N, C-alpha and C positions, 0 to 999 in steps of 0.2 A: 848314812852320814850326811849332815848338812854341809852345803858349800859355804866357804868363808870369803867374804869380801872386805878388803881393807880400805877404808875411806877416811882420809884425814887422820890416819893413825888409829882409828877405831875399827875393831872387827865386828862386822855385822853378819849375822847368820841368816841366809835366805833359804827357805825350805820350798815353798810352792807358790805358783802364780798362775792364774787363768788370763790368757791373752786373747783378745778378740779383735779381728781385723777383716778387711775385705781384700780379695784377690785383685791384682797381683801385688799388693802392697804389704804383705805380711812380714816381708824381710827387707823393707825399704830402710836404707841406711844401716843395714845389718842389725836391726832392732831384735829380731827373732834369734839371730846367732848370739847376741849379747845376753838375752834371757836364758837361753840354753846353757851358756857358758857360766852363768852366775846363780842359777837355781837348780836345786836337785830335782824338782818336779815342775814341768811345764805343760799346761794344758792348752793347746792352740785351737781356737774355733776360727776357721776360715770360710768366709761367705763370698758369694759372686754377686756382683751388681750389673755391670755391662756384659754383654756376650763377648767373649775374648776369642773369637774364632770358633771353627768346628770342634776343636778339641778342648772345649771349656772343661776345666777341672770341676769335679763334684764338690759341693759344700762338705767340709770335713771337720771332724774332731780328731786331733792327733796329740797323744800324750807322750812326752819325753821324760825319761829318768836318766840322770847323768849323761845326757847327750844322745841316748839311744831311744828309738821309738819302741814303747812297750804296749801301746793300745791305739787303735785307729778305727774310727766308725764313719761311714758315709752318712751325712745328714740329709734331710728331705730337701729337695729342690725341684722347681718346675721351670721349664724353658718359657721365657717371655719374649715375645717379639719386641725388637727394639723401640718400635713406635708406642708400645704400650707400657713401657717401663715405668713411667711416672704415674700412669693411671692406676697401675696395680701395686704401687709402692706400699700403700697401707696393708694390703694383704700379705705382702712379702715381709714386711716389718713385723706383722703379727705372728707369722710363722717363725721368724728368727726369735722373737720374745719367748714363745712357748718351747722352742728347742733349747734355747739357753737355760730356761728354767728347769726343763726336764733333765737335760744332760748334766747340769751343775749339781742337781739332786743326786744323780748317779755318781758323779765324781766325789761328792761330799761323803757318801756312804762307802765308797770304794777306797779313797785315799785320804780322807780326813778333811778338815776345814783348810781352805787356802789362805795363805798370808795376804796375797794381793789379787785384785781384779784390775786388769789393765786394758784400756782401750783408747782408741784415737777418734772414735766416732760419738757424736753426741747421744744418739739413741741407744747404742749399745752400752755407753758408759752410765746412762739412766738405768738401764737393766742391771748393771753392776751394783748400783745403789739399792736396787730392789732386792738382789740377791744378798746383800749385805744385811738388810733388814730381816732376812730370813735365817741369818746366822751362818751362811755358807762361806763368807770370806770376812777377814779382819779389816782390811782397808782397800779403798777403791782409788785408782789413779786414772784421771782424765787428761791425756796429752792432746791438747786442742790443735788439730791439724787444719780444720776448715772453717771458713766463714763464707756463706752463700748470700750475696747481695740480693736484696728483695726485688729489684728491678729486672725484669725479663720480658721479651716479646710474647712469650706463651704464658696464658693465665695459669695453666695447670702447674707449670714450674714455679710460678710466684707463690702459689698456695702451698706446694710442697716445701718450698724453702721457708716459708713462714712456719709451717708445721715443724720443721726441723729445728728452727730456732726456739721453739717452745721446749723442746727437749734439751737444747743447749742450755738455757736458763736452769733447768733442773740439774743438769749434769755437772754444772759448776759447783754444786754442793758436794762433790767428791772430796775425799779426805786430802788427796794431793792433787793440786791443779797445776799443770805445766803447759806453757805456750811455745810454739815453735818460734815466734819472733816478737819483738815489741809491738809491731804494727797490729797484730791481732789481739794482743793483751790490752793495748790502749783503746782499741775499738770497743772491747767489752766494758772498759771503764767508762768511755764517753756514753754508752747507752745505759748506764746505771746498773748494769749486772754485777759489777765488781766495785769494791771500795776503792777509791782513787789513792788513798794513802797506803794500801796494802802492797807489799812487794811480792810478785809471783815469779817462779822459776821460769827461765827462758832456756829451753834446750832444743837446738835445731836438729835436723836430721844429719846423722853422722856420715863420715866417709870411712873407707877401709884402704888406706894407702899401702899397697904392697908391690911397688914397682920401682924401677930405677928411672932417673931422669931421661927424657927422650931427646933425640937429636934428629934433625932433618937437614941434609945438605941440599939447599934449594936448587943448586946447579944440576943436581943429579935427579931431582924430583920429576917423575913422569906422570904420576897419578897421585891424587889427594883423596884419601878415604875419609868420608864424612859420615858420622853416625848421629841417628836420631833414635832416642828410646822414650816410649810413652804410649798413652791411649791415643789412638788415631781418631781425632775429631778436629773440627775446624778451628777451635780456639787455640790449638797447639801451633798454628801458624805455618803449616806446610805449604800453603798456597804461594807464598813468595818464592818457593823453590820450583814448584811444578808449573806455575803459570807464567813463569819467566825464564824458562829453560835455555832459550838461545843466548841469553846474556852471558852464561857461563862458558860459552865458546870463546869469550875474549881473554880467558885465563891462558897462561902459558903452559899449563898442564891439564891433563883430563881429570875428571872427578868421578868417583864412585860413591854412591849414596846407599848406606844400609838403614833401612826402616825397620825397627824392632818394636813389636807391640801389635795390638789389634784394637778394634773399637767400632763405634757406629759408622765412621766414614772410611772404613778400610777399603771397600770395594771402589768407592769414589776416587780416592787417591790412587789406587792401583791402575785404574782406567787412565788418569791423568799422566801417570808415569809411562805408559806405553807410547805416549806422544812426544816424550822427552828425547833429547839427543845425547844423553850420557847414560852410564850404567847405573842401574837401580835395582836393588834387591829387597823385596819385602819378606821378613822372616817370620812374621806372625807373633804369637805369644809363645816364647820359649823359656827355657830354664835360666837361672842365674849364671850357672856355669857356661852355658852357651853364649849368653850376652857378654860375659867377661872374655871369652875367646874372641869374639868380634871386635870389641872395644880394644883389645890389645893389638890388633891389626889396623886400627883406625888412627887417624891423625888429628881430627878435630871433632868435637861434640857440639851439636847445635840444639837450641831451644828457643825458637823464634815466636814466643807466645804473642797473641794478638793483644795489643794494649787497649782493652776495652773496660768500661766500668762494670760490666756484666761478667767479666772473666773471673771465675772463683780463684784463679792462681794468684791474684793480687795480694791475698792475705796468707798465702801458703809458703811452703819451703820446697825448693826444687830437687826432688829425689833424683831425677835424671841428671841434673848438674852435678849432684854429689857423686853419682856413678861415673861421670865423665871425669871428674877430678881424681877419683880413686884410681882410675886407670891412666892417670898423667895426661889427659887430653885438655888442651886449651879449649875454652868455651866461647861460643858465640850466642848471645841471647839478647832479648829486648828488655827495656827497663820496666819490668813488671814486678818482679820480686824484690823484696828488701834486700835480699842477699846479693843483688847486682853490685851494690856498693862495695862488697868484699872482693868480687871478682876484679873490679876496676882497681881497687886499692892494691891488690897483690899481683897485678898484671898477669892474672890467670886467664884472660881472654878478652873480648871486646864486647861492649854493650852498643847495640845498633838501634836505629830507628827501624819501624817495621816497613822495610822495602827492600827489593831485590838488590838495588844498586849498593845499599849499605852492607848487605851481606857479601856481595862481591868484593867490596873495598877490604872488609874485614878478613876474608880468606887470603887475599893478597898480602895484607899486613901481617898476619900471623906466619905465613909461610916465610916471609922475608926475614923475620926475627924469631923463628920457631924456638930455639933454645930458651930465650928469654921468656916466652909465653908458657912453654912446657915447665920451666923451672918455677915459674909463679903457680901453675896449677899443682906442682909437687909440694910447695910450701903451704898452699891453702889446704890441701887435702890432709897434710900433717896437723894442722891447727884444729881441724875438725874430726879427728880420728875418733870413731865411735867408742873404742874402748876407754878414751879419756873423758868424753862429755856425758856418756850415759851413766856413769857412776853416781852422779848427783841426783838421779831419780829417787834414790833409796836413802838419802842421807837422814 
């Protein structure tokens, strides 16, 4: 029996979808949950890019029917040293292409033609258009998550970003084109890839608000739990915490820092943390349920992105910030994302300059008026609830 989805008073029947993404972002903003809730058959292809710790998951194909796993296959993968990731990217992409082609042929004969092919990556979205030309899917959806600026100190990365942009141009020919924000949509228009007069859907990463408003009595506060979620790399801005740890002794309360995630600079920051004077825990790459448990015990979520022209985050949407808001956490972030305007407008956190002094001031300000900032986070999370905003994908 097909699942029914009521949009604007019209009943749409959603049968099957092929969804391709890269770990650990398969369920960013609860997008996988939404697909499972609204499609009878969901075929998830999950691939790895960076090494996310020693317990890195295998590339997988998982098939869900009515929310239950009915089929699962390990896909081919090989471990690549972090230093060689960009050099071997063409080989890894070729392997992804042939596996998507082979296993979608398998899915086609086993379950029939898919209604949609859905991805957030330019290369895999281009593969979706190839699969459509073979008759394996009816429609393709490219949800544009990324733009990689062409400037970078390393020539190999400049070349790979140029190559990715060629696939981006082809992927914009998908049946349904959706952007995370106006900034990345306008960028495509300015480069002549899209028609300036055409209106495209803007669908940001969603939240999943399932909490009550928080309250902290500043007078009784003895320790502030600060959370960071994300890939551990220098562009994420953790240096302003670890390289200035003595500054935080000026606070009237102790702080505890939970670092959730893994990545190329994991060992580097763990070594820096050993020299700090406050409590710090590195949790590595853990499940969504484990993340939720930690965030429920936290008081503030931080996202101190480095404000650089080379930072790919400038054109994106902050999935970690949506996680913080979903748990009712006030946010401290830099003015990198377009979404920073929303945080400021809803008093859901504080936008800082990229320095330790500003971070220190923000922590004091939030704890002084915690109910106000937590209430703002609560209201902003409700505004971007994934169940509300994702329905427009399939109008």
